[in-house]
N, C-alpha and C positions, 0 to 999 in steps of 0.2 A: 556221250555228252550229257550233262545234266538238263532236265527239263525246268525252264526258268518261266515258261508262259502256259497258263491253262485258260482255255475260254470257258465261258459261265456255264456252258453244256457239258464241261468235263468234270466240275468241281462238285462239292457238296457241304453240306454244313459241318460234317466231320473233320474237314479240312482246314480248321480255323488257323491253326498255328503256321501253316505254309500259305495260306491265301489271305489271312487277316480277318477281321470281323466283316467287314464291308464285302470283301470278296467271296468270303464263303456263304454269307447272306443272300448275296446276288445268284450265286450259283444254286444254292438251296432254293431259292423263290422259282428260278428258270425250270429246275427240275419237277417243282409240282405245279407248274402251268401258270404261274403269276405273270402278268403282261410287264416285262422288264425289257429295257432297251437293251439289245446285244453288245457283248464286248468280251474283254477277256482281262486276266490278272497277272501281273507280274509277282514273282513270290516274295515272301519275307527272306528267304535263303539269300536271293538276289542281292536285296540290300545289304545283308551282312557281309556278304562277299564283296560287294561294291565298296564297303568302307575298309574291308580287309586289304583291296587292291589300291588303296589310297585314292579312292574317287574315281576309280576306272570301272568300266561295266564288265562283268566278268564274260569270259569267252562264250560266243555263240548267243548272247542275250540279244544283240542287236538283230541278228539274222530271225532268229524266233518272232520278235516284234513285228519285223517286216512280214513275215509269213502269216502271222495272225491278222495283221491289218489287211492283207488280201482276202482272208476268208471273211473278214467283216464287210469288206465292200461287196464281196457276193451275196452275203446274206441280206445287206440292205438296199443293194441295187444303186448305190450311191459310190462315188471315186473320191480318195482322199487327194485333194490338191486340184480337183476337176473345175474346169471354168464353167461347165454347164450344169451339173448336178453333183455339188460338193458334199463329201462325207466330213461332218464336223464331230469332234469327240471330246469328252471331258476327260481330264487327267486328275485322278483323286486318291489320296492316301487311304491306308486302312490297316491300322495295327492289329494284332490279336486280341487286344482288351481295347475297350471303347474309351477313346480320348477326345471327348467333344472340341471341336474348333481348335485342338492342338495342331493339326496338320493342314498343309496348304493344298489347295484346290485350284485347278485352271479349268474354266469352261471356254466352249466354243473355239477349241483348238483346230487348226487347219485353215483358218480364213487369213487372207492377204489380199492386197489391193486388186488381184483378179478374182479370186473365187467370192469375193464379198459381190461381185457384180453377177456371179453364177447364182448366188443366194437370192439376189434380187428378181433374176428371171424365174428361178423355180418357186418362189413364194408371191411374186407380185407385190412385195412389200419393202420398199427401199428403206423405210423407217427402222423396221424389224433388223434388218440385215445390217445397216449402220451401228445400230445399238449394239448387236452382238459382237461386231469388230471393236468397236469402242470398249466394251468390256473386257475383250481379250487382251488389248494393249495395257489396259490398266491392270489386270490381274497377273500377266505375263511380266510386265514391268514390275510390279510389286513382289511376287512370289520368286520369279526366277532371277531377276536382276537386282533386287534390293531396292528399289525406288521407293521412296515414303510415299505411301498411297495418298496422304494429304494433298501433295502436289497436283495429282489427277483429280482429286475432290474439288479442289479450289477452282480448277477449269471448269468443272461440271456446274459448281453453284454459281460461278460468274455468268454462265449462259442461262442459267435458270431464272437469275435475276434480271438479266437483259430482257427475257422473253416473258418474264413476269408469271411464271409457273413455279408450283410447289413440288412435282414429282418428276422425277426422271423421264417417266412413261410419256409426258405431255410435250417433251422436245420434239420437233419435227426432223425429217430426213436430212435438209440442208444445214440445220444447225448441227446435227450429230456428225455430218461432214466436217465442219470446222472444228469441232472438239477433236474428231480423230487427227487432223493436222496437227493441232497443237498438242495433243498426247504424243505423237511422233517426235516433236520437238524436244519435248521433256525426255523422252526415252533416249534420244540422242546426246541430249545435254549429260546426261548421268552415266551413259554407257560408252559413249564416243563411236557407237555403231547405229546403223539403221535397224528399225525393227525388223526381224528376221522374216524374209517373204517365203521360204522354202518351208513348206509344211513339216517335213520330216525332222529338219533341224529345230523348228519350234517343239515337235514331240519328244526328241531325244534330249534337249535341254530341260523340258517340263519335268520327264521321268527322274532326270538328275537331281532338280531341285526337290520332287517329292522325297526322294531317299535322303537327301541333305536336311530336309525338314526335321526327320527323325531327332537330329542333334541339336534343332534350334533352341534359342535361351527357354522359350515358353513350354516346348516339350519337355524339356530337361526338368523345369520347375514343376510341372504338372505331375511328370513321373515320381519326383522326390516327394511330393504331398501325397501321393496314393500309393506310393510303395511298389510301382512297376519296374521291373528289371530294365536295364540299358540295352541287354543285349538279343532282345526279341526281333528288332527291327519292324520295318513297316512294309505292306504289300503296295502296290501301285495298280489301281483300277483303271482301265481304258475302255470307254463306253460311249456308244453312240449318243450324241445329243439328243434330248427331247427338249422341245422348246416350251417355256411357258409364256414367253413374251411375243407371241404372234398375234396379239390383238385382244380384244376383251373376252372371247371364247377360250383363251389359254390362260394357264396360271400355275401357281406352284403351291405346295402347302406341306404342312407336317400334322399327321395325325397320331394320337395315343389311343390304344384300345381301351384305355381307362384312364381316369382323371389322375395325372402324375402328382397331383398336390394334395388330393383327398383320397384317392384310390376308389373313388365311386365308380361302380359300374356303367359307363356311359362314355360313348365315343367322344373324344376331346380334341379339337385342332383347330388350326388357323389356316387361311388361304390368301395369297395376295395373286390378285388377276392381272395379266399381263406383266409378269415379272419373272425373273430367274430364280433358281434354287437359293442362291447365296444371299438373296434379299430378305427371306423370311428369317434364316439363321442369323444374320448380321443384325437384325433388328432395325434397318434402316426407315422401313414405313411400317406402320402399324397395321396389321392385317385384319380380315374380317373373320368373324366366327364360322365353323363348320356348317352351322345350321342355315346361314344364308345361302351356301352352296346348293342345299336341297331346295331351296325356292328358285334358285337360277336355273340350275343344271340338276334336275331330279334323276335322270337316267344315271348320269356319272356319280352322283352321291350314293345311289342304291348300289352300284358296281362297287365303288370304293369301300363301303360298309361290309359288304359280301367278303370282299378279299381281306379287310381287316379281320373279320371274324373267322376266316380260313387261316390266317397267319397266327393269330393267337392261340387258336386251337393246334395248330402244328407245332408250334414253339413252346407251348403250356407256359406262356407268360405273358405280361403285359408288353405290348409292342410298341416301338417309336417308329413310324412309318414316313418316309419322306416320298412324296408324289408329285408328278408334273401332268397337266392336262395341255396337249397340243392338238389345237383346232378340234376341240371337242372329243379328243382320244386321250384316255386314261393310261398313263405309265407307272410303274412302282420303281422308285430309283433305289431305295434301299428300307431294310427293316432291321431292327436291332431291339434287344431287351431294353426297354425304357428306362432312363433313370427315373427315381422317384423320391419323394420327401419320404423320411422314416415313418410319418404318419400313414402315407400312401402304401408304404412296403408292409406294414403289418395288416391293413384292411385287404389289400390285394391277397396276400397269402392266406389269410383267413377264409375270405370270400373264395378262393379258387379250391382250396380244400373242402369247403362246404359244398361248392359245386361238382366235386367228384373229378376235378381237373388234375389235382395233384393230392398226394397223401399228407397226412398231418405231420410226418417227419420231414417231408420236403417244405411245408410251409415253415417249420421251424428253422430249417437250414437257410431259407430264403431271407431270413430277418436277422441282420448282424447285431452283435452286442452294442456295435456303435450307433445303429439305427434306434435301439431302445434308449442309449444314452442320449440321442439328439431329440429324439420324442419328447424328452423332458424339457424341452426349452421353454424360457420364460415367456409369458404372455403378458399384454397391457391389462393392469388391474380394471376391471369393468367399473369399479366404484370411483376410480379416479378421475379428477378433472382433467380433459385434454383440449389443446388448441390445435385442431386438425386443420392445415393449411393447404392440403394437397392430397388426391387420392390417385394412385396408380393401380397396376395389376398386381395382385397378391401372388408374388411368383415362387417364393420358398418360406413356409411359414416360421413363425416365432417373432418376438420382438426384440428389438435391440436399441440401446442408448448410446451415444457417442460423439465426438466432436467431428463437426463437418470436414472431409479431406478431399481435395479434388485429384491429388496426384497419386497413384499406385505405390509409387518409392516411397514418398513421405509417409504413406498409411503404414507401409513396414517399418519404417525407421522409429515412428511414433509408437506403434505397437510394441517394438523391442524395447522401448523406454518406460514400457507399462501404461500408456494412454489407450483408453478405449474410443476407437474411432469408427465413423460410417463413410465408406468410400462413396462419393458422389459423382457420377460419371453421364454424359449424353448418351453413350452406350459402352458396354465393355467389349475388349477384344482379347485375345489369347494373351497378348502381351501384358495384361493388368492382372493375371492369376494370382502372382506373389501379393499384390495388395489386397486382392479379394480375401485371400488366406488369412491375412493379417487383420481384416477388419471384423467389428460386431455384426455388420451388415452392410448390404449394397443397395444403392438407390439410382436408378436411371431415368432419364426423361424420354428415352426412345425404346422401342423393341416390344416384343409381344412375350408371350409365357413360353415360346420354344426359343427366344433369343439366346445369346452366349450367356449373358448375366444370369438368366433365369435357370439355364441348364446347370451351370457351373455351380451358382449357390445352392442349388437343390443337393447337388452332389457332395457339396461340402457342408450340408446342413446348416447353411448361413442364412438367415432371413434376409429376403431380398424384396423390393418393390420396384417394378420396371415399368416403361411406358408410361411415365407420370408425365404426360403432355402439358400439364398446367404450369411446369415450372421451366423456366429458362434459365440454362447454366452458361455463365461466362468464366471459362477456364483461365482466360487470361488474368481477369481482375480477382478471381478465386472467390466468387459469390454465385448464388442462384436466387432469382427473383420470383415471387408467386404474387400478381398483381402489384400491390403497393408494398408488399412484405420483401425486406433484403437480407438473406441469411449468409453470413461471412465464414470463411475459412475459420474453424476454432469453435464456432458456435455450436450447441449442444441441440441435437435433434434425437427424435425417436420415431423408430420406422416399425410398422407392424404387416410383416409378410403374409399375416393370416387375412388381414381385411385389405391391405393396399394402402393404409392411411398413413401419411407423414405428418408428425406433430413436431410442433416447435417446443423446445426446452426438454428437461427431464420427466417423462411420465413414469410412474411407480409401475414396477413388473410384478407379476406373481408366478408362483410356480404352477406347472401344468396338472391338470388331473389324469388319471389312468382311464382310457375309454374302454368301451365293451370289448372291441376286437383284441386290445392288449391283454385285457384280462383272460380272455379265451387262450389266445397264444401261450400266455405264461402258464396256463393249466395244463396245455398240452405237453408244454417244456417240462412240467412237474411229472406228467404220466411216463414221459420218454427217459427222462434223467436218470443218471445213477449217483450223481454228486450232489452232496448237500451244501447249500450257501448261507452262510451268516454275516450280518452287517457289523460295521462299526458304527455306534451310536453312543452319544454322551448325554442324551436328554430323552425326555418321554416323547417329545416332539419328532426327534430323528428317529426313534424306535418305532413310532406309530407309522411313519412313511415307509421304514424299512419292512414292516410287516404287510404294507399295502402292496409292495413288490415282491412279496413272496418268500421273505428271509424265515430261515428256521430258527432263529436266535441271535443272540448279540454274541460275535467273537471278540469284541474288544469294547469294553466301556471306558473310556479314560477319566480319572477322578480329577484330573489337573482343574475341570471347569469349575469344581466346587470350592476353588481357592481363589477364584476371581470375582470381581464386583467390588465396589468401594468398601462395603461393610466387612465383607471376607478378608479383603487384603488387610485391613487394620488389624484383624485378629491374628493373621499370619504374621505380620510385623511384630506384633506384641509377643507371638511365641518364639519368634527368632531372637528378640531382645533378651527373652527370659534367662536369667543366670542360672535357675535350677530345674531339675525335671518336675517339681511341684508346680512351679510357676508355669512351664510349659504346658503341662496337663490343664491347669485352669484355664489358659487361653484356648486350648483345643476343646474343652467342655463347651465353649459358647459355639463352637462349630459344630458339634454333633447333631444338634436338633435340625439344623439346616440340611446336614448330610444324610440324616434320616429321611428327611422329606424328599430328596432327590431320589435316593433309593428305591423309595417306597413308589413313586412315580413311576420310574424305569420299569421295575419289576411288575407292577400292575399291568402295565402296558404289555409286557411280554408274558403274560401269565401262562404257566405251563412250558414255557421255553427257556432253554439255558441262557443265561447273562453271565458272560464272563467279565469281572470286575478287576481292572488293573489297579493296584495300590500305587500311590503317588510315584511318579515316574522322574520328572524333570528337576535339575537343581533348584534350590530353593531362592537363588539370587533371581531367577525369573518372574518371581512374584513380587520383588522388591523394586524400588525406583533404581536407576542407574548411579553410578558415582557421580556422573556429570550432573543428572538433574538433582541429587541431593545438595551438591557444593552450590549449586544455584540457588535452591530453595533456602539454604542456612544463610547465605550472604544477603539474598531479600529480605529475611525476617530479622536479621541482625541490624540491616540499615534502617527497617521500621521501627526497630526496638521492640520486637515482640518478647512476649513472655520468657525467660531464662529456661523455664522448665521445657517447654516445646522446643527451644533451640538445642537443649541438651539432649533431648530424645532423639532428635534428627543426627546429632553428632554421633550418638551411640550406634544408631542405625547405620551411618555411612562407614564406622569403623567395622562392623560386622559384615556389610556387603563386600567392602575390601577383602576380608577375611574369606568369605565363602565364594568369591566370585570366581568363575572357571573361564580361562582363558579359552578352552574349547568347550562349549557348552554339552557336546555331546559325549565327554568323557569325564572321568574324576567323581566328584561327590553329587550322585545321583543313584537314582533307582534303589536297589535293596541297602546299599550303604548308608542311605539316609534312614532307613528304618532301623539299621543297626545303632547308629550313632544317636538318633531320636527315636527310641521304641515307642513313645508316646504318639507319634503321628500315625504309625501303622495300627497301634492299639485303637486310636480313636476312630480310625476308618473302619476297621473290622468290627468294633462295636457298631458303629452306624449301619454297616451292611445286615449284620444279624439281627439287631433291633427292628430294622425295616421288615426284614423277613418274616420275623416272628408275629409282628403286629399284623401283616397281611395273611398269614396262616389262620391267626385268630379271626380274621374278617372272612374266612372261607376260599381264600386264594390259593394258588398252587405256585409260589415262587421258586425259582430254581438258580440261587446265585452260585457262581464257581469265583472264586479269590485268586487272582493271578500276583505272584511275587516277580517285580520285574527285574531282569539283568542279573540272575545268580550266577555265580562263576564256581561256587563251592559248596559241597553238601552241607558243610558247616553253617554256611549262611541261611540255608533252607531250614535245616534243623532248628536253629535259632529262632527265625520268622514264625516257623509253622508252630512252635510251642505258643508264642503270643497270641495267633489267631485262634489256635484251638482252645486256649484259656477263655479268650472273650466268647467265643461260640458256646461253650459250655456254661459259663455264667449266664448268658441270654436265656439258653435253654431250660435252664433252672428256673430262672425268674419267669418266665411265660408258660413253662411246663408243655413245651412243644418239641418236636423232633426236628432239626434242620439237616437237610441233605446239602453238602457243600464240596 
């Protein structure tokens, strides 16, 4: 019979595909002596088999789970379902690749009307016990039975208002008992049955729900966005509960071994006292900084830092660590390679290579091309005037401008219509992922730097400001308020995920600059690579930017832009309307000085590097007004009684546009065919290229132009146009007495 279950002591990091990221991480930490609450993992193969069998557990799975639960009871000295000393467990998913917030978790499993009393006896804390039970009914109801969590939240909020308190932790035991009774009624109303009192029934229902969550809407959406295969399956981890909500000497937190936003080598994290793990990630309360833990619990802080250093050294990468403190005892719940912003990815990779933790080659492989691309996010122009109305936590860098939208579905719809939007939510949940992906940026009023919004935005490379507590969001009215300012749906705001600022209106954005670490990383790429990279650039400004990023030349300089601009378009129109080659040449002569200047600027910037210049490619009608525009213009001028010559010129142009207009602009009268019918165009362009080159040679530069003839399909086309180009080159070389390589 296949082995479906492994205890944390039996696994290791190498079993990631079988045990999932979380399970293999817990096993590896157990192996190297990190204080991990004991438990076991049901494999990803069990999940795949579960779906193959139409939602039924594979043979032998239940028996193996019961066997490992007995082992867990022996290890912890507690008993599952016991009235005196109950063992409580968490049931968590864990796919082989990190999918934050995508899968469902259930905490405090094993509590019922009897075991809750046992927990009170054991801890002497009724408030804590009832709070655990209340949370279980809520999570189980939502995750396993699909009851909307808002139904539970409304009851909780009602009692907080009644008691005049702000936080869940401030509710007393008697109030929590009343909440439990109301939760049970909600459970029965939606499911038609009572909340299950048999702990093993709870356990197997929860395992089934974790498996099913692999195929929930938000998990499928996340996999689609990040290119994760559907047939991996998720593992299911069952682990002894470590309680962060046993009082004010307990807590839960998240720690990054380096700053996930900047990459700075400094422990970075947040802690919520008297709270459970989900509270931090869900961003329900805004947590305290890690430094405050050092002041309150120095011993725990020092132990935590030591463990964090051990884990980073062991995994040779920045770690994202979840921990719980139970009555002053530290437990590590999970570690994984931390998600980071592109800026942090570059800094961490370069720093770790300099520190000797990884090689230069590994550093280069740790930064994806997408990271480099995202690193080039726009930023708010420091010179621009800005109306800052609020400030939150800078969760994911870069700046974004867009229309305010409160609903993720609407964000997706508007984005598909070409609108730029900013998604504004009290906090995001995994159900919002599609809306986040469609938005320019994300703004939330609650949550910390490790909340769902922050982690997912960083993963997507989207600017995000979270925990902006100054703003009050009214989802029903679709507005948010800051003091006396009201921002409505559709209003434009700017957010800066680097500073945490929220600004009214559209603030100008600027392109970012390459930092020291990125320059070093790109230099290492140059040392290692065997491939040359050239850029597409049509202007000197583009070429300079390409050089900054290490381009070895220009692989394509399109000359179309030289025909744009009001002044140049008129000359093109004159050329199109010309009846004879001589008239066409006269019109083009006016363009040559402008073209020479364009080419000189481009070749000067790329001095000593090849620049491949493509002669005119698009059909001529693209530089002319459309038939409709011309007809409207002619009608207007006629009605106004404009000069006949002007109307006649436009009529001729209209006639010509009708003749040369292509039904499919990608085919027909374009590319080298233009140069064959109107050789004057390519003659003028070639002349300008060689004139610019000759002048630069005279000035002491080393220009290296290459001429591309676009769209040739027959050798005779090439021969005909090559003769024209060679003739222009010869004339220019004789005129300037220089040798031009082309």
